[in-house]
TIMI-2910 file (N, C-alpha, C, CB; in pm, 1 decimal, decimal comma, always signed):
<rs>
+----------+----------+----------+----------+----------+----------+----------+----------+----------+----------+----------+----------+------+
!      n_x !      n_y !      n_z !     ca_x !     ca_y !     ca_z !      c_x !      c_y !      c_z !     cb_x !     cb_y !     cb_z ! resn !
+----------+----------+----------+----------+----------+----------+----------+----------+----------+----------+----------+----------+------+
! -13118,6 ! -10955,1 !  -3031,0 ! -12977,3 ! -10928,6 !  -3056,2 ! -12957,2 ! -10796,2 !  -3131,0 ! -12915,8 ! -11043,7 !  -3135,9 !  Met !
! -13039,5 ! -10763,3 !  -3230,0 ! -13020,8 ! -10635,1 !  -3298,8 ! -13035,1 ! -10515,6 !  -3204,9 ! -13120,5 ! -10622,3 !  -3412,4 !  Pro !
! -13120,0 ! -10528,8 !  -3100,9 ! -13135,9 ! -10418,5 !  -3006,3 ! -13006,5 ! -10395,3 !  -2929,2 ! -13251,5 ! -10446,9 !  -2909,0 !  Ala !
! -12936,3 ! -10500,7 !  -2896,8 ! -12809,0 ! -10487,5 !  -2824,8 ! -12706,6 ! -10419,3 !  -2914,1 ! -12756,6 ! -10626,0 !  -2778,4 !  Val !
! -12703,1 ! -10458,5 !  -3040,6 ! -12607,6 ! -10398,0 !  -3134,5 ! -12636,3 ! -10249,7 !  -3150,3 ! -12613,5 ! -10468,4 !  -3272,0 !  Ile !
! -12764,2 ! -10213,9 !  -3156,2 ! -12799,6 ! -10072,2 !  -3166,6 ! -12754,0 !  -9994,9 !  -3043,7 ! -12950,6 ! -10056,2 !  -3185,4 !  Glu !
! -12769,5 ! -10055,9 !  -2924,6 ! -12725,0 !  -9989,3 !  -2802,0 ! -12574,0 !  -9970,2 !  -2802,5 ! -12767,5 ! -10069,7 !  -2678,5 !  Gln !
! -12500,8 ! -10070,1 !  -2848,6 ! -12354,6 ! -10059,4 !  -2852,2 ! -12312,8 !  -9952,5 !  -2952,0 ! -12290,2 ! -10195,3 !  -2888,9 !  Val !
! -12380,3 !  -9944,0 !  -3063,8 ! -12346,7 !  -9842,5 !  -3163,3 ! -12369,4 !  -9702,2 !  -3110,5 ! -12427,7 !  -9863,5 !  -3289,2 !  Glu !
! -12464,3 !  -9684,6 !  -3020,6 ! -12493,3 !  -9552,8 !  -2964,1 ! -12398,4 !  -9515,7 !  -2851,1 ! -12635,6 !  -9548,4 !  -2914,1 !  Gln !
! -12319,1 !  -9609,7 !  -2802,4 ! -12226,8 !  -9582,8 !  -2691,9 ! -12108,7 !  -9498,5 !  -2740,0 ! -12176,4 !  -9714,9 !  -2629,9 !  Met !
! -12052,2 !  -9427,9 !  -2644,5 ! -11930,1 !  -9354,0 !  -2675,4 ! -11811,9 !  -9449,9 !  -2675,1 ! -11907,4 !  -9238,6 !  -2573,9 !  Ser !
! -11697,9 !  -9402,4 !  -2721,3 ! -11579,0 !  -9486,6 !  -2726,5 ! -11536,3 !  -9530,6 !  -2586,4 ! -11464,6 !  -9412,3 !  -2795,7 !  Thr !
! -11543,7 !  -9442,7 !  -2489,3 ! -11506,0 !  -9476,4 !  -2351,9 ! -11598,8 !  -9584,4 !  -2296,3 ! -11510,1 !  -9350,6 !  -2261,9 !  Ala !
! -11728,2 !  -9573,2 !  -2323,6 ! -11822,4 !  -9674,5 !  -2275,6 ! -11796,6 !  -9809,6 !  -2342,1 ! -11966,8 !  -9629,8 !  -2301,7 !  Glu !
! -11761,9 !  -9806,4 !  -2469,7 ! -11731,3 !  -9931,0 !  -2541,4 ! -11606,4 !  -9997,5 !  -2483,5 ! -11711,6 !  -9903,3 !  -2692,1 !  Lys !
! -11505,4 !  -9915,5 !  -2450,5 ! -11384,0 !  -9970,8 !  -2390,6 ! -11412,6 ! -10033,6 !  -2254,7 ! -11277,7 !  -9862,2 !  -2376,4 !  Leu !
! -11497,5 !  -9966,9 !  -2172,1 ! -11534,6 ! -10023,5 !  -2042,1 ! -11612,2 ! -10154,0 !  -2059,7 ! -11618,3 !  -9922,4 !  -1961,2 !  Arg !
! -11699,3 ! -10158,5 !  -2159,2 ! -11775,1 ! -10279,2 !  -2185,9 ! -11682,8 ! -10392,7 !  -2229,1 ! -11880,8 ! -10252,9 !  -2292,8 !  Leu !
! -11587,3 ! -10363,0 !  -2316,3 ! -11492,0 ! -10465,3 !  -2360,8 ! -11407,6 ! -10515,2 !  -2244,0 ! -11400,9 ! -10409,6 !  -2471,7 !  Met !
! -11363,5 ! -10423,6 !  -2159,3 ! -11284,4 ! -10462,7 !  -2043,4 ! -11365,4 ! -10552,9 !  -1949,9 ! -11235,3 ! -10338,2 !  -1968,0 !  Glu !
! -11491,8 ! -10518,0 !  -1929,0 ! -11578,8 ! -10599,1 !  -1843,5 ! -11596,6 ! -10738,8 !  -1902,3 ! -11716,0 ! -10530,9 !  -1825,5 !  Tyr !
! -11620,0 ! -10746,2 !  -2032,0 ! -11639,0 ! -10876,8 !  -2097,0 ! -11513,4 ! -10962,4 !  -2088,7 ! -11679,0 ! -10858,1 !  -2243,4 !  Leu !
! -11398,1 ! -10903,0 !  -2113,9 ! -11272,5 ! -10978,0 !  -2106,3 ! -11245,3 ! -11027,9 !  -1964,6 ! -11156,0 ! -10891,1 !  -2153,9 !  Leu !
! -11270,2 ! -10943,9 !  -1866,3 ! -11249,7 ! -10986,1 !  -1727,0 ! -11343,3 ! -11099,4 !  -1688,2 ! -11269,9 ! -10868,1 !  -1632,4 !  Asn !
! -11469,6 ! -11089,5 !  -1729,9 ! -11564,1 ! -11194,7 !  -1693,5 ! -11529,1 ! -11325,6 !  -1762,9 ! -11707,0 ! -11152,8 !  -1728,8 !  Ser !
! -11482,6 ! -11319,6 !  -1887,5 ! -11443,1 ! -11441,3 !  -1958,4 ! -11319,7 ! -11502,6 !  -1893,5 ! -11416,0 ! -11411,3 !  -2107,2 !  Ile !
! -11222,8 ! -11421,8 !  -1858,0 ! -11101,0 ! -11476,0 !  -1798,3 ! -11129,8 ! -11536,6 !  -1661,1 ! -10994,1 ! -11366,6 !  -1786,4 !  Ser !
! -11221,4 ! -11476,5 !  -1582,9 ! -11258,7 ! -11534,7 !  -1453,8 ! -11325,6 ! -11668,9 !  -1472,8 ! -11351,0 ! -11440,7 !  -1376,7 !  Arg !
! -11408,7 ! -11679,7 !  -1574,1 ! -11477,2 ! -11805,6 !  -1601,2 ! -11377,9 ! -11913,3 !  -1638,5 ! -11580,2 ! -11788,3 !  -1712,4 !  Thr !
! -11279,5 ! -11879,9 !  -1720,5 ! -11178,6 ! -11977,0 !  -1762,3 ! -11095,3 ! -12020,9 !  -1642,9 ! -11088,1 ! -11917,9 !  -1872,0 !  Val !
! -11056,7 ! -11928,6 !  -1556,3 ! -10976,6 ! -11961,8 !  -1438,5 ! -11057,1 ! -12050,3 !  -1344,6 ! -10930,1 ! -11833,6 !  -1365,4 !  Val !
! -11184,9 ! -12018,8 !  -1322,3 ! -11267,9 ! -12100,8 !  -1235,7 ! -11284,0 ! -12240,4 !  -1293,1 ! -11404,3 ! -12036,1 !  -1215,3 !  Gln !
! -11301,2 ! -12251,0 !  -1423,9 ! -11315,9 ! -12381,1 !  -1488,0 ! -11188,1 ! -12462,5 !  -1474,3 ! -11352,5 ! -12364,5 !  -1635,6 !  Tyr !
! -11073,5 ! -12400,6 !  -1498,3 ! -10946,5 ! -12471,3 !  -1487,6 ! -10921,5 ! -12518,8 !  -1345,2 ! -10832,2 ! -12381,8 !  -1533,7 !  Asp !
! -10948,1 ! -12433,9 !  -1246,7 ! -10922,8 ! -12474,0 !  -1108,6 ! -11022,2 ! -12580,3 !  -1063,5 ! -10929,7 ! -12352,8 !  -1015,6 !  Ser !
! -11145,0 ! -12572,0 !  -1108,9 ! -11244,4 ! -12672,4 !  -1070,7 ! -11213,4 ! -12806,2 !  -1135,4 ! -11385,3 ! -12626,6 !  -1109,5 !  Ala !
! -11167,6 ! -12804,6 !  -1257,6 ! -11137,6 ! -12929,9 !  -1326,9 ! -11017,4 ! -12999,0 !  -1264,2 ! -11112,0 ! -12904,2 !  -1476,0 !  Ala !
! -10923,9 ! -12923,4 !  -1214,6 ! -10804,0 ! -12982,4 !  -1155,8 ! -10825,6 ! -13038,4 !  -1016,8 ! -10695,6 ! -12881,0 !  -1150,9 !  Gly !
! -10924,2 ! -12985,4 !   -942,7 ! -10941,4 ! -13027,8 !   -804,4 ! -11053,5 ! -13128,9 !   -785,3 ! -10967,4 ! -12908,9 !   -718,7 !  Thr !
! -11126,1 ! -13164,0 !   -890,1 ! -11234,1 ! -13259,5 !   -873,5 ! -11178,6 ! -13399,6 !   -852,7 ! -11327,3 ! -13256,6 !   -994,4 !  Gln !
! -11215,2 ! -13461,1 !   -741,6 ! -11169,4 ! -13599,1 !   -721,1 ! -11249,0 ! -13694,3 !   -809,8 ! -11183,1 ! -13640,1 !   -572,2 !  Pro !
! -11181,5 ! -13794,6 !   -859,5 ! -11249,3 ! -13893,5 !   -940,6 ! -11303,9 ! -14000,9 !   -847,0 ! -11153,6 ! -13954,4 !  -1048,3 !  Lys !
! -11433,7 ! -14022,1 !   -854,7 ! -11499,7 ! -14118,6 !   -768,6 ! -11525,1 ! -14244,8 !   -849,6 ! -11632,2 ! -14061,2 !   -710,1 !  Val !
! -11471,0 ! -14354,2 !   -801,1 ! -11493,9 ! -14480,5 !   -868,7 ! -11622,7 ! -14541,3 !   -816,4 ! -11374,9 ! -14577,0 !   -848,7 !  Glu !
! -11699,3 ! -14598,8 !   -904,5 ! -11824,5 ! -14659,6 !   -866,1 ! -11798,7 ! -14795,2 !   -802,4 ! -11917,4 ! -14673,2 !   -986,9 !  Arg !
! -11851,5 ! -14810,3 !   -683,2 ! -11832,9 ! -14934,9 !   -610,6 ! -11938,7 ! -15034,6 !   -657,3 ! -11841,2 ! -14912,0 !   -456,4 !  Lys !
! -11895,1 ! -15150,9 !   -698,3 ! -11987,1 ! -15254,2 !   -742,8 ! -12054,7 ! -15315,4 !   -620,5 ! -11913,2 ! -15362,9 !   -826,2 !  Lys !
! -12190,4 ! -15316,5 !   -618,4 ! -12258,2 ! -15371,9 !   -501,5 ! -12239,4 ! -15522,7 !   -491,1 ! -12406,3 ! -15338,7 !   -506,4 !  Pro !
! -12232,2 ! -15568,5 !   -367,6 ! -12222,4 ! -15711,8 !   -342,1 ! -12359,3 ! -15763,5 !   -301,1 ! -12116,2 ! -15742,5 !   -232,4 !  Arg !
! -12379,6 ! -15891,5 !   -314,4 ! -12506,4 ! -15952,7 !   -275,3 ! -12532,7 ! -15929,9 !   -127,0 ! -12506,0 ! -16103,5 !   -307,1 !  Ile !
! -12429,1 ! -15934,6 !    -47,1 ! -12447,9 ! -15917,1 !    +97,0 ! -12498,2 ! -15776,7 !   +132,4 ! -12317,1 ! -15944,7 !   +170,1 !  Ser !
! -12481,0 ! -15680,0 !    +42,1 ! -12532,4 ! -15545,1 !    +66,9 ! -12684,9 ! -15542,0 !    +64,9 ! -12477,2 ! -15447,5 !    -37,0 !  Asp !
! -12748,1 ! -15639,3 !     -2,2 ! -12892,5 ! -15638,3 !    -17,5 ! -12966,4 ! -15724,1 !    +84,7 ! -12927,6 ! -15683,8 !   -154,1 !  Phe !
! -12895,4 ! -15788,2 !   +174,5 ! -12961,0 ! -15868,4 !   +277,9 ! -13035,1 ! -15773,2 !   +371,2 ! -12857,2 ! -15956,4 !   +357,1 !  Ile !
! -13161,7 ! -15800,7 !   +390,7 ! -13245,3 ! -15715,4 !   +475,0 ! -13297,1 ! -15591,5 !   +404,7 ! -13169,1 ! -15674,2 !   +595,3 !  Gly !
! -13279,3 ! -15582,0 !   +274,2 ! -13321,8 ! -15463,9 !   +198,6 ! -13473,2 ! -15444,7 !   +205,9 ! -13277,6 ! -15475,5 !    +52,4 !  Tyr !
! -13549,2 ! -15552,8 !   +195,8 ! -13694,6 ! -15543,5 !   +198,6 ! -13749,9 ! -15498,9 !   +331,7 ! -13753,7 ! -15674,2 !   +163,0 !  Gly !
! -13678,6 ! -15524,2 !   +439,6 ! -13728,5 ! -15486,0 !   +572,2 ! -13738,8 ! -15335,0 !   +588,5 ! -13638,3 ! -15542,7 !   +680,3 !  Arg !
! -13667,3 ! -15259,9 !   +510,0 ! -13676,7 ! -15114,2 !   +519,2 ! -13814,7 ! -15065,7 !   +475,9 ! -13568,1 ! -15047,8 !   +433,5 !  Arg !
! -13881,0 ! -15141,9 !   +389,7 ! -14006,6 ! -15097,4 !   +331,6 ! -14129,4 ! -15162,0 !   +395,0 ! -14006,1 ! -15125,1 !   +185,3 !  Phe !
! -14112,4 ! -15270,9 !   +467,7 ! -14224,6 ! -15340,5 !   +530,3 ! -14208,2 ! -15334,5 !   +681,4 ! -14233,7 ! -15488,0 !   +481,5 !  His !
! -14313,7 ! -15286,8 !   +748,5 ! -14304,0 ! -15271,2 !   +894,2 ! -14313,0 ! -15406,1 !   +965,7 ! -14414,7 ! -15177,8 !   +945,1 !  Ser !
! -14387,9 ! -15500,9 !   +908,7 ! -14400,5 ! -15630,2 !   +974,2 ! -14321,9 ! -15735,8 !   +896,5 ! -14549,1 ! -15670,8 !   +986,5 !  Glu !
! -14264,6 ! -15827,1 !   +969,8 ! -14186,4 ! -15934,1 !   +906,7 ! -14277,7 ! -16053,5 !   +881,7 ! -14064,2 ! -15975,3 !   +995,7 !  Tyr !
! -14273,5 ! -16105,5 !   +758,8 ! -14351,9 ! -16224,1 !   +726,1 ! -14256,7 ! -16336,0 !   +688,4 ! -14452,7 ! -16195,7 !   +610,9 !  Arg !
! -14285,2 ! -16452,1 !   +737,6 ! -14198,3 ! -16566,2 !   +708,7 ! -14219,5 ! -16611,8 !   +564,3 ! -14225,8 ! -16682,9 !   +807,5 !  Ser !
! -14128,4 ! -16692,4 !   +516,9 ! -14137,3 ! -16743,8 !   +381,1 ! -14261,3 ! -16829,7 !   +364,0 ! -14012,3 ! -16823,7 !   +345,9 !  Thr !
! -14296,3 ! -16907,0 !   +467,5 ! -14415,9 ! -16990,8 !   +459,9 ! -14541,5 ! -16906,9 !   +439,5 ! -14429,6 ! -17075,0 !   +586,5 !  Glu !
! -14550,6 ! -16793,9 !   +510,1 ! -14667,0 ! -16706,5 !   +495,1 ! -14676,2 ! -16648,9 !   +353,6 ! -14661,0 ! -16592,9 !   +597,5 !  Asp !
! -14565,6 ! -16608,7 !   +301,9 ! -14564,5 ! -16550,0 !   +167,0 ! -14601,8 ! -16656,0 !    +65,0 ! -14425,5 ! -16489,3 !   +133,6 !  Val !
! -14545,8 ! -16776,5 !    +76,6 ! -14575,1 ! -16883,4 !    -18,9 ! -14721,7 ! -16927,3 !     -7,6 ! -14481,1 ! -17003,9 !     +4,7 !  Met !
! -14777,2 ! -16932,3 !   +114,1 ! -14918,1 ! -16967,7 !   +132,8 ! -15006,8 ! -16866,0 !    +61,1 ! -14954,0 ! -16974,3 !   +283,9 !  Arg !
! -14973,4 ! -16736,9 !    +72,5 ! -15050,4 ! -16631,9 !     +5,5 ! -15041,4 ! -16645,0 !   -146,4 ! -15000,9 ! -16493,6 !    +49,3 !  Glu !
! -14925,2 ! -16681,3 !   -197,4 ! -14909,4 ! -16697,6 !   -341,2 ! -14987,9 ! -16818,4 !   -392,5 ! -14761,6 ! -16712,0 !   -376,6 !  Leu !
! -14994,4 ! -16925,2 !   -313,8 ! -15063,3 ! -17046,1 !   -356,5 ! -15216,2 ! -17033,8 !   -348,9 ! -15017,6 ! -17162,6 !   -272,1 !  Arg !
! -15268,4 ! -16935,5 !   -278,4 ! -15413,5 ! -16920,6 !   -264,4 ! -15481,9 ! -16903,7 !   -399,5 ! -15445,9 ! -16801,5 !   -175,0 !  Glu !
! -15418,8 ! -16834,6 !   -491,7 ! -15478,2 ! -16813,5 !   -622,7 ! -15462,5 ! -16931,4 !   -715,8 ! -15418,8 ! -16693,6 !   -685,8 !  Gly !
! -15378,8 ! -17029,7 !   -681,7 ! -15353,8 ! -17142,9 !   -768,8 ! -15452,8 ! -17257,9 !   -749,9 ! -15215,2 ! -17192,6 !   -746,6 !  Glu !
! -15535,3 ! -17254,9 !   -646,3 ! -15622,4 ! -17365,6 !   -612,4 ! -15752,0 ! -17364,8 !   -693,6 ! -15654,1 ! -17362,1 !   -465,1 !  Glu !
! -15747,5 ! -17339,3 !   -819,9 ! -15868,8 ! -17334,8 !   -903,3 ! -15896,2 ! -17463,8 !   -969,3 ! -15858,4 ! -17229,2 !  -1007,0 !  Glu !
+----------+----------+----------+----------+----------+----------+----------+----------+----------+----------+----------+----------+------+
</rs>
C-alpha cells in the first residue's frame, strides 16, 4: 500500500484527477450493477421433497435389480453363528 501512495504522490494534478474520475466511475458502475441485479433476482422457494419422489431412487445406482428376499437372505447369512 505505501508503494501505491508514493506513486500517487508523484503524479501530476491532471493524472490525479483522471485517476479520481476513473475510481468514481468504476464505483458507480458497481453500485448500479448491484442494484439492478438485486432487483431482478427471482426468489426461488425450496420445494419440500415427497416420499413418492424417492421411489426407484436406488435403481439409478444399481444395474441389476435384486428382490427383497435376496437382500434379506444375504443379510441373514452372517447371523447364523
